[in-house]
N, C-alpha and C positions, 0 to 999 in steps of 0.2 A: 535497500539494509536495514530499513526501520521498518518497512513491515514483516520480515523475518524473524530478528532475536529485538528483546528489547534495549534498548540504549541506558545506562543511568544519565539523568538530566533530561531527558526528550522521552518523561513518562505521557507527556497528550501528545506529546502529534505520533510519538511509536502508536497511541491509542487506535489514529486516525487511521493512520498504515494499514494496520492489522483488520481497521471496521472496511476499510477500502477494497483491501484484498480478499477477506468472507462475504463481502458482496456481489463482490464478479463470479467467486469459484461457486454460491449458491446461486445467484444468475443462470449459469455456465448450464447449473443441472436443469433448470426449468425448461429452458426455452433450448436445449441439443435438439426435441424432439419433432421442432418444426425445421430444421437445418441448420441452425442458429448460434455462431459460434462468439465466445464474449472474448476477449485479451485486456491484457490492464500490462502498462509499462510503468516501471519503474525509472525516471533518471537518475542519473548520477546525482552526487551533490553539486550545487554550484557555493562557488564561493559569493555569499550574505554573509550583514553584520552578524547573524544569526549564529552561521557556523564561525567566523572566529575569536567571538564570547567561546564557543564548546564547553 
């Protein structure tokens, strides 16, 4: 979710996720001619101390 929309209080975290998504999309365009595919997996939220602080 953080790679698709910005979340209040998670500006830096959201920016890194947006960055990874952009990298994957651009890389896919660069290597598709070589029959190489790029996948990006977004795992669900994990119960951590950061999440608990919300």
